[in-house]
Each structure stands twice: as C-alpha cells, then as structure tokens.
C-alpha positions in Angstrom: -15.2 1.8 21.2 -14.2 1.3 24.8 -12.0 4.6 24.4 -15.4 6.5 23.2 -17.5 4.9 25.8 -19.7 3.0 23.3 -21.7 -0.1 24.2 -22.5 -1.1 20.6 -22.5 0.4 16.9 -25.2 0.5 14.8 -24.7 0.7 11.2 -26.7 1.1 8.1 -24.1 3.1 5.6 -23.3 0.1 2.9 -19.8 0.8 2.9 -19.3 0.7 6.9 -21.7 -2.6 7.0 -19.2 -4.0 4.4 -16.2 -2.6 6.4 -16.9 -4.4 9.9 -19.1 -7.4 8.4 -18.0 -8.0 4.9 -21.7 -7.8 4.0 -21.6 -5.9 0.7 -25.3 -5.0 0.8 -27.4 -3.4 -2.3 -29.9 -1.1 -1.0 -28.7 0.3 2.2 -31.5 -0.9 4.2 -29.2 -3.7 6.2 -28.3 -2.8 9.9 -25.3 -3.9 11.4 -25.6 -4.4 15.5 -22.2 -4.6 16.7 -21.5 -4.7 20.4 -18.4 -4.0 22.1 -18.6 -7.5 24.0 -21.3 -9.9 22.4 -21.4 -11.4 19.3 -22.9 -8.8 16.1 -26.3 -9.2 14.5 -26.7 -8.5 10.8 -30.4 -7.3 9.8 -31.1 -7.1 6.2 -34.5 -6.7 4.2 -36.1 -10.0 2.4 -36.3 -8.0 -1.0 -32.1 -8.4 -1.2 -29.9 -11.6 -1.8 -28.9 -12.8 1.6 -25.3 -11.2 2.1 -22.0 -13.0 2.5 -20.7 -12.2 5.8 -18.8 -13.8 8.8 -21.5 -12.9 11.4 -23.2 -16.0 12.4 -26.7 -14.4 13.7 -28.4 -12.8 10.6 -31.8 -11.9 10.6 -34.1 -11.1 7.7 -37.0 -8.6 8.0 -40.0 -8.2 5.4 -41.8 -5.1 4.1 -44.0 -6.8 1.6 -46.0 -9.6 0.7 -48.7 -9.6 -2.0 -51.5 -8.4 0.5 -49.4 -6.3 2.8 -47.1 -3.4 2.5 -44.9 -1.9 5.3 -42.7 1.0 6.1 -39.1 -0.3 5.7 -37.5 2.4 8.4 -40.9 1.0 10.5 -40.1 -2.7 10.6 -36.2 -2.5 10.5 -36.5 -0.4 13.5 -38.6 -3.1 15.5 -35.6 -5.7 14.3 -32.9 -3.3 15.5 -35.0 -2.7 18.8 -35.6 -6.6 19.4 -31.8 -7.2 18.5 -30.4 -4.8 21.1 -32.8 -6.3 23.6 -31.4 -10.0 22.6 -27.9 -8.8 23.3 -28.7 -7.1 27.1 -28.5 -3.3 25.7 -31.9 -1.3 26.6 -29.9 1.7 28.3 -26.2 2.2 27.3 -24.8 4.2 24.5 -25.1 3.4 21.0 -22.6 4.7 18.4 -24.4 5.8 14.8 -23.0 7.5 11.7 -24.5 10.9 12.8 -23.0 13.7 10.1 -21.7 11.4 7.6 -21.2 13.2 4.4 -19.8 10.6 1.6 -21.5 7.5 0.8 -19.6 4.9 -1.5 -21.8 3.2 -4.0 -23.1 -0.2 -3.3 -23.1 -3.2 -6.1 -26.4 -2.0 -7.1 -25.6 1.8 -7.5 -29.1 2.6 -9.2 -30.7 2.1 -6.0 -29.8 3.2 -2.2 -30.8 4.5 1.1 -28.6 6.5 3.6 -29.2 7.0 7.1 -30.2 10.9 7.3 -31.6 12.5 10.4 -35.3 11.2 9.8 -33.9 7.7 9.7 -32.1 8.6 13.2 -35.0 10.3 14.5 -37.1 7.3 13.8 -34.8 4.6 15.7 -34.3 7.3 18.7 -37.9 7.1 19.4 -38.0 3.0 19.4 -34.9 2.9 21.5 -35.8 6.0 23.6 -33.9 4.5 27.0 -30.2 4.4 24.9 -27.7 7.2 24.7 -26.8 8.3 21.3 -23.4 9.4 20.1 -21.6 10.2 16.8 -19.2 7.2 15.7 -17.8 8.8 12.4 -14.7 10.0 13.5 -13.9 6.4 15.2 -15.0 4.6 11.9 -12.9 6.9 9.6 -9.9 6.4 11.8 -10.4 2.7 12.0 -10.7 2.4 8.4 -7.6 4.1 7.5 -5.4 1.4 8.8 -5.9 -2.0 6.7 -5.8 -5.4 8.2 -4.1 -8.1 5.9 -7.3 -9.2 4.8 -8.0 -5.9 3.4 -4.8 -5.6 1.9 -5.7 -8.6 0.0 -8.8 -7.6 -1.0 -7.3 -4.4 -2.5 -4.7 -6.6 -4.0 -7.6 -8.1 -5.7 -9.3 -4.8 -6.6 -6.0 -3.7 -8.5 -5.4 -7.1 -10.3 -9.2 -6.7 -11.7 -8.5 -3.2 -12.8 -5.5 -4.2 -14.8 -7.8 -5.8 -17.2 -9.5 -2.5 -18.3 -5.9 -1.0 -18.2 -4.7 -3.6 -20.7 -8.0 -3.0 -23.2 -7.0 0.8 -22.7 -3.6 0.5 -23.7 -4.1 -1.9 -26.8 -7.5 0.1 -28.4 -6.4 3.6 -28.6 -7.0 4.1 -32.3 -8.2 6.9 -34.4 -11.8 6.9 -34.9 -12.9 5.1 -31.9 -15.2 7.5 -29.6 -14.4 8.0 -25.9 -17.7 6.3 -25.1 -17.0 3.3 -27.1 -13.4 2.8 -25.5 -14.8 3.4 -21.8 -17.7 0.6 -22.2 -15.3 -1.8 -23.8 -13.2 -1.3 -20.7 -15.9 -1.6 -18.4 -17.4 -4.8 -20.2 -13.9 -6.5 -19.9 -13.2 -5.7 -16.3 -16.8 -6.9 -15.0 -16.8 -10.1 -17.3 -13.0 -10.5 -16.6 -13.3 -10.0 -12.8 -16.1 -12.8 -12.3 -14.6 -15.3 -14.5 -10.5 -14.8 -13.8 -10.6 -13.5 -10.6 -13.0 -15.2 -8.7 -15.0 -12.1 -7.6 -18.6 -12.3 -6.6 -19.3 -8.8 -7.6 -17.6 -6.0 -9.7 -18.2 -2.4 -10.3 -16.2 -0.6 -12.9 -16.4 3.0 -13.8 -14.1 3.9 -16.7 -14.0 7.7 -17.6 -12.3 8.5 -20.6 -10.7 12.0 -22.0 -9.0 12.7 -25.2 -6.9 15.7 -26.9 -7.8 19.1 -25.3 -10.5 17.6 -23.0 -7.4 16.2 -20.6 -7.0 19.8 -19.5 -9.7 19.2 -17.4 -9.7 15.6 -16.7 -9.1 16.1 -13.0 -12.8 17.3 -12.3 -15.7 15.3 -11.8 -17.9 13.9 -14.5 -15.4 14.4 -17.4 -14.9 12.3 -20.3 -16.6 9.7 -21.9 -18.3 11.8 -24.8 -19.0 11.0 -28.3 -15.5 12.5 -29.5 -13.2 10.6 -31.6 -9.5 9.7 -30.8 -7.3 11.5 -33.2 -3.5 10.4 -33.9 -1.5 12.5 -31.5 -4.3 12.8 -28.7 -3.2 12.1 -25.1 -5.9 9.9 -23.8 -6.4 9.6 -20.1 -8.6 7.1 -18.3 -9.8 7.2 -15.0 -10.6 3.9 -13.9 -12.5 3.4 -10.5 -12.9 -0.5 -10.0 -14.8 -1.8 -6.7 -14.4 -5.6 -6.2 -16.2 -7.4 -3.8 -16.4 -4.0 -1.6 -13.1 -3.0 -1.9 -11.9 -0.2 -4.3 -9.1 0.6 -6.7 -8.4 4.0 -8.0 -6.1 4.2 -11.2 -5.2 6.6 -13.7 -2.8 6.4 -16.8 -2.5 8.7 -19.8 -1.4 7.3 -23.2 -1.1 8.4 -26.8 -2.9 7.8 -29.9 0.4 6.9 -31.7 4.1 8.0 -31.2 4.2 10.9 -28.4 5.4 14.3 -29.3 8.8 16.2 -27.9 6.4 17.9 -25.7 4.3 14.7 -24.4 7.4 13.1 -23.8 8.4 15.7 -21.6 5.1 15.8 -19.7 5.2 11.8 -19.2 8.6 12.1 -17.8 7.7 15.0 -15.5 4.9 13.2 -13.9 6.2 9.9 -13.5 9.4 11.3 -11.9 7.4 13.2 -9.9 5.3 10.1 -8.7 8.3 7.9 -8.6 10.2 10.5 -6.2 7.1 10.9 -4.0 6.6 7.1 -3.5 10.4 6.3 -2.5 10.1 9.1 0.1 7.6 7.4 1.8 8.6 5.8 5.1 6.7 5.2 8.8 5.7 8.3 10.5 6.6 10.7 7.8 4.1 13.8 7.4 1.7 13.5 4.4 2.4 16.9 3.9 6.0 16.4 3.2 5.2 13.9 0.4 3.0 16.2 -1.3 5.9 18.9 -1.2 8.4 16.6 -2.6 6.3 15.4 -5.5 5.2 19.3 -6.4 8.9 20.4 -6.4 9.9 17.7 -9.0 7.1 19.2 -11.3 8.5 22.4 -10.6 12.0 21.4 -11.6 10.5 20.1 -14.6 9.2 23.7 -15.6 5.7 23.0 -15.1 4.6 24.7 -11.7 1.9 27.0 -13.3 0.3 23.8 -14.3 0.0 22.3 -11.0 -4.1 22.3 -9.6 -4.6 19.5 -7.1 -3.4 17.7 -4.2 -1.3 14.3 -4.6 -3.7 11.4 -2.9 -6.4 10.3 -1.0 -7.1 7.2 1.5 -8.7 4.4 -0.7 -10.4 1.1 1.0 -14.1 0.4 1.0 -14.8 3.7 -0.3 -12.8 5.1 -3.5 -12.0 8.0 -1.9 -11.2 7.9 2.2 -10.5 11.0 4.0 -7.4 9.3 5.9 -4.8 9.9 4.9 -4.9 13.3 2.8 -1.4 13.5 0.6 -1.8 17.5 0.4 0.9 20.4 1.5 -1.6 21.7 4.3 -2.4 18.0 5.3 -1.9 17.0 9.1 -1.9 13.3 8.6 1.2 10.9 9.3 1.4 8.2 7.0 1.4 4.8 9.2 2.1 1.1 8.1 -1.4 -0.4 6.8 -2.3 2.8 4.9 -3.5 2.7 1.3 -4.0 5.4 -0.6 -3.1 6.9 -4.2 -0.3 8.8 -5.5 -1.5 10.9 -8.4 0.6 14.1 -9.6 -0.9 15.6 -12.6 -0.2 18.5 -15.0 -3.0 20.3 -16.9 -3.2 23.2 -19.1 -4.8 24.3 -22.0 -1.9 24.7 -24.3 -0.4 21.3 -23.2 -3.4 19.1 -22.3 -3.5 17.1 -19.2 -1.1 14.2 -17.8 -1.9 12.4 -14.4 -0.6 9.2 -13.4 -2.1 7.5 -10.4 -1.4 4.3 -8.4 -2.9 2.6 -5.2 0.1 2.5 -2.7 0.6 0.4 0.6 2.4 2.0 3.1 4.6 -0.7 5.3 7.5 -0.7 7.8 9.8 -0.5 4.9 8.4 2.1 3.1 5.9 1.7 0.3 4.5 -0.9 -2.2 2.8 -0.6 -5.3 -0.6 -2.4 -5.4 -1.4 -1.5 -8.9 1.8 -2.3 -11.2 0.6 -1.8 -15.2 3.1 0.3 -17.1 2.9 4.0 -16.3 3.8 5.8 -19.4 3.6 4.9 -23.2 6.2 2.2 -24.3 
C-alpha cells in the first residue's frame, strides 16, 4: 500500500474481504475499511449473521425494518464515509477493486452482490474529497504468496476434499448415474467437513463425467448427467471444495472395474507428466519451464495430439487465482509460498479423457503435495 501510495483499502468483493479480515461473508454487502496505519473497520449488513473475524471494530448497518426499507448501497455508503472520517481519512487516496473481473463464490452461492461501476460511482459521490485508485493488481500479487496461516487453511480444504475422493473411489459401480455419484460426494464432504474437520462452512462442487464424455471434461459445466456408469468406463471427478473461505481443486480419473491396456497407458502418461513436473519445481524457476517439462513427457508417451490446456493455476481464497499461471507462455516465476494446481490431461474422442490434478505448495526445498489421495486406480 505504501508503494502504491494508498492511505486505505476499501474492499467489498467477498474473496478479498475474506483474504484480509478472515470474514467469509455471504452476500457481498460487507465493506472492509483497511487503512495503512490505523486499525481496520468491518461493516456488514444486519441481514447477515455476524462474520467471524480478527477485526475488533465491527459495525452493523440495517437496511430493513417492518416499517422501513432503505437502499443497501445508500446506507452502506454512509457507514463507509463515517468509518473513513473516524480514522481521519477525508482527502487521502483510496484503493478499490476497480476492474475486478472474476469473483469467487461465497458460502451462500445463490445470492451475491459485487462492486460494479454503479457501486463505485455512488461511493465516489459520497466520499467526494478522496482520490481513487485501482488496487486490483496489488491484491492479486499479494494473494499469490500464502502466509503460514493460509497454508494451514488450504491444507484443511484438501483434507475435507479427500472425503469426497474416498466416496468417488469406492462407489464406481455399473448402473449408478453421474448425478447420483456427484450428489453423494457433495453430501459426504459437507457433512464430514463440518463434523470431522471442525470447519464452520463448507461448499462442495463435484462434477462427474463418464465414458466418452470424459473427452470434453476439460471444459466448464461438464458432467453430472443422468448417464449411468458402465463397466470399463473412464470416470472423471472434478472436485472443488471451499472450507471456511479457502479452496482446494482436485481431479481424479478412475475406471469402473479394471482398466484396459490403453487406459493403463493413459494413466501412466498423465501420472508421469505430473510427477516429473512437480519434481522439477524449485524457487525462481519459470512457470513456463514446468509446463514445458509436463508437455514433453506427454509427447514422449505418444499422446502429443491430445494436449488441449495449460498445466495449472493459482489457488487460494478463489479456486482459480491468476498468479501463478502454469503455461508455456506464462511470465510468472514460482516462489516459495505459492499454491497452485498441477493438472496435466489427455483428451480425445477415440480414447476418452484422463486428468490428474493436485494442489501443490512451493517451498524453499522444492514442492509439497497438499492433496495426497491415490492418483491412479490401484
């Protein structure tokens, strides 16, 4: 913030509020006033359960009573103006999430508001004497390097996700639909995460693809249809879990019954690609080099024509963080404290699709798996 000339951050995107204050809010109507020198102030709507946070100055604003209905943006803006005045900032530079494009889900996924141009314009009108500057780049860069506390949260998210991997592994039976399998995985993760792992809130999103549809399982919104599993099918699980605001992103591809010779070749190629890439990670290596190492292994196994996507992405308070991007054209440098996926895959109409995805912590010594479940059928 000093380097950017910011006196205060004013945040409302839920993932950024969670990142700094640990308050994982539901609606996107919570504001975090985070000054450079003084204590922060968290402002949340009375329609929401008081968020758990380390911030000591927490203020509630109300927009609705039985006799009165107020505009949430209007009332929230008044509270923000008062908070800035209370910390002595009336004409400084305010950093905001201008041009923020992707927004991670909150624990109430069905209803969320985000800070758009209308919101920003309304706040600028209320706080007319301040200068405004985009802090999006600053936040993205800061989020790329995890603190020890963040690493522990990411470990927990991966531990919770392994409940779902176990259910997936042990329920690959002919006749079960993709949707039935996905539903049982999500139910097991949410209940197990709350009861066995001491989490407060859990989101589980299980996407299951089987048979020939695994060839398209690198695309968004695939899988989890009424198709029934058949003996010999490849079955891919893309599993996104968020535990108390921090994410895990894991993929496993197994088989209903015993794998064929071709399927064994696919598993061996993808696992070799992933293992080789992870073992090559060291401080200050280019992300592009790790992606090239992974792709070269796939090519050596004879599956070059079936490469369709990059090797990985950052993970944190969002399932997909922009830094680091692991791709042959990436300019990112891997640093200790980064957490990202390594997810090589092979996809083709004739052969189906196989992907293995794990969450990796970059360290001073190299790399460490945060996800540990079996990677190929045993």
